C-alpha positions in Angstrom: 53.8 -20.4 -33.5 55.9 -19.0 -36.3 57.0 -20.9 -39.3 60.8 -21.9 -39.2 62.9 -19.8 -41.6 63.9 -22.9 -43.6 60.3 -23.5 -44.6 59.9 -20.0 -46.0 63.0 -20.1 -48.2 61.2 -21.2 -51.4 62.7 -18.9 -54.1 65.9 -19.5 -55.9 67.7 -16.1 -56.1 71.2 -15.0 -57.2 73.4 -12.4 -55.5 75.6 -10.2 -57.7 78.4 -7.8 -56.9 79.6 -4.9 -59.0 82.6 -5.6 -61.2 86.0 -4.8 -59.6 89.3 -3.7 -61.1 90.4 -7.4 -61.4 87.3 -8.4 -63.4 88.2 -8.6 -67.1 86.6 -10.0 -70.2 88.1 -12.6 -72.6 90.3 -9.9 -74.2 91.6 -8.6 -70.9 89.5 -5.4 -70.9 87.7 -4.3 -67.7 84.1 -5.6 -67.7 81.0 -3.8 -66.7 79.0 -6.9 -66.1 77.9 -7.7 -62.5 79.6 -10.8 -61.1 77.7 -13.7 -59.6 78.5 -14.2 -55.9 76.1 -17.0 -54.9 72.9 -18.7 -55.7 70.8 -19.2 -52.6 67.3 -20.0 -51.3 65.3 -16.9 -50.2 61.9 -15.7 -49.0 60.9 -12.7 -51.0 58.2 -10.7 -49.3 56.7 -7.5 -50.8 56.0 -5.1 -47.9 52.4 -4.1 -47.4 50.3 -2.3 -44.9 51.9 -1.8 -41.6 55.3 -3.2 -42.6 55.6 -0.8 -45.5 54.5 2.1 -43.2 57.2 1.2 -40.7 59.8 0.9 -43.5 58.8 4.2 -45.0 59.9 5.9 -41.8 63.4 4.8 -42.6 63.1 5.4 -46.4 60.3 5.5 -48.8 62.2 3.3 -51.3 62.0 0.0 -49.3 59.5 -2.2 -51.1 60.7 -5.7 -50.4 62.2 -7.8 -47.7 64.4 -10.7 -48.7 65.2 -13.2 -46.0 68.2 -15.6 -46.5 70.2 -17.8 -44.2 73.1 -15.9 -42.6 76.1 -15.5 -44.9 79.3 -13.6 -44.5 80.2 -11.1 -47.2 76.8 -9.8 -48.2 76.8 -6.0 -48.4 74.8 -3.0 -49.7 76.8 -2.7 -52.9 75.2 -6.0 -54.2 71.9 -6.8 -55.9 69.6 -9.8 -55.7 68.1 -11.2 -58.8 64.9 -13.3 -58.9 63.2 -14.3 -62.2 64.6 -11.4 -64.1 63.7 -8.9 -61.3 66.6 -7.1 -59.7 66.5 -5.8 -56.1 68.9 -3.2 -54.8 70.0 -3.9 -51.2 69.3 -0.8 -49.1 69.7 -2.1 -45.6 70.8 -5.4 -44.0 69.2 -6.5 -40.8 70.7 -9.2 -38.5 67.8 -10.3 -36.3 69.0 -10.7 -32.8 72.6 -11.0 -34.1 72.0 -14.7 -33.9 73.9 -15.5 -37.2 70.9 -17.5 -38.4 69.4 -15.2 -41.0 69.8 -11.9 -42.8 66.9 -9.6 -43.8 67.8 -7.6 -46.9 65.6 -4.5 -47.1 65.4 -3.8 -50.8 63.9 -1.8 -53.6 63.1 -3.1 -57.0 65.5 -1.7 -59.7 63.9 -0.1 -62.8 
């Protein structure tokens, strides 16, 4: 029996999007700072062994899977931050298209 998703979401992470043309600083100048989209609970799983080998067939850069509850609006232009570590979203998987969870296949940003 597998553990329900909700029991695995034990890390508090933040999703950011790149700044858009309407994002300005206090002086009205365009900002280069990433904009917080949402704080959420996530399961952050470094890929090892067979999982990493399977992911490497898609791309050698996938190092981490981040599982979150299903949420509209998450896309590949965004990053996920956890304890100062930033993860670039490379692929988004919708398991069984059930609208229950998203799996974000990521690589750690340097």
